[in-house]
Residue, then its C-alpha position, 0 to 999 in steps of 0.5 A: x637880280x642875282x646875289x654876288x657870287x661867292x668866289x675869291x678874286x681870281x675866280x671872280x675875275x676869270x668867270x667875269x671874262x668868260x661870261x660875255x663869251x657865253x652870252x654871245x652864244x645864248x643870243x645867237x642860239x635863240x636867233x638860230x632856233x627861231x630861224x630854223x623853226x620857221x622853215x621846219x617841215x613838221x609841226x612837232x619839230x617846229x614846236x620843239x625848236x620854238x621851245x628851245x629858242x625861248x629857253x635860250x632867251x632865258x639863258x641870255x637873261x641869266x647870263x646878263x644877270x650873272x655878268x652884272x653880279x660879277x661886275x663889268x669887264x673891258x670889251x675883249x677880242x674873244x667876244x668879237x671873235x665869238x660874235x663873228x663865229x656865231x654869224x658864220x655858223x648860220x650859213x648853209x642848209x638847216x641840216x648843216x646849221x643844226x650840225x654846227x649848233x649840235x657841235x657848239x652846244x655839246x662843246x658848251x656842255x663839255x666846258x661847263x662840265x669842267x668848270x663845275x667839276x667837284x673841287x673847283x670854285x664854281x662847284x662850291x658857289x651856289x650863285x654862279x654854279x646854280x646858273x651854269x648848272x641850269x644852263x648845262x642841263x638845258x643844253x644837254x637836252x638841246x643837243x639831243x634834239x638838234x643832233x636828231x633833227x640834223x641826222x634826219x635831214x642829211x647823211x652822217x659823214x658831212x654832218x660830222x665834218x661840219x661839226x668837227x670844223x665848228x668845234x675847232x673854231x670854238x676851241x680857237x675862240x675859247x683859247x683867247x680866254x685860256x688865262x680865265x680858265x686857269x683862274x677857275x682851276x680848269x686846264x685849258x690845253x686839255x679842254x681845247x684838245x677835248x673840244x676838238x675830239x668830236x665823237x664819231x657817233x655824234x650823228x649816228 
């Protein structure tokens, strides 16, 4: 069990609204990596994907503990849309699925980076900041693996198109939590614009 985060009321409420969105992603990612590992065509890829799936399960446990420490929030439209988004991302070939995972995980790293930037509430809180920093560190490594595996299985241009679509959908879902981002001193409009700007060399 986590200790109570050291946040003022506005920041605590903002994070409490965002955490369920993150929880949807961790649960979906764990299942996704398990499915892709089952059809991976080499032992090294299978082992790496299995490891990531277990790490995503660990993230889900951390997110649930953080949600409990922050206190309950009512079910939201954003969470319902996030769940539908993750289900839709599983369509198509493993390469396209990996491209969507790359897009989503790199987008999550961007979001967490903004939330944890120096001077913002979460950067000063060892409880919530510690949880999210660990998740961001792991997700950065997951992005490197998923992008490599995707690039080994399909051409870059189709992967980039799929990734751009996935990041746009992610930005749309996250926009439902814009007020929560503002409570955490994060500019939602700038964040959403940056989420939609997928690097052209993502799968180079």
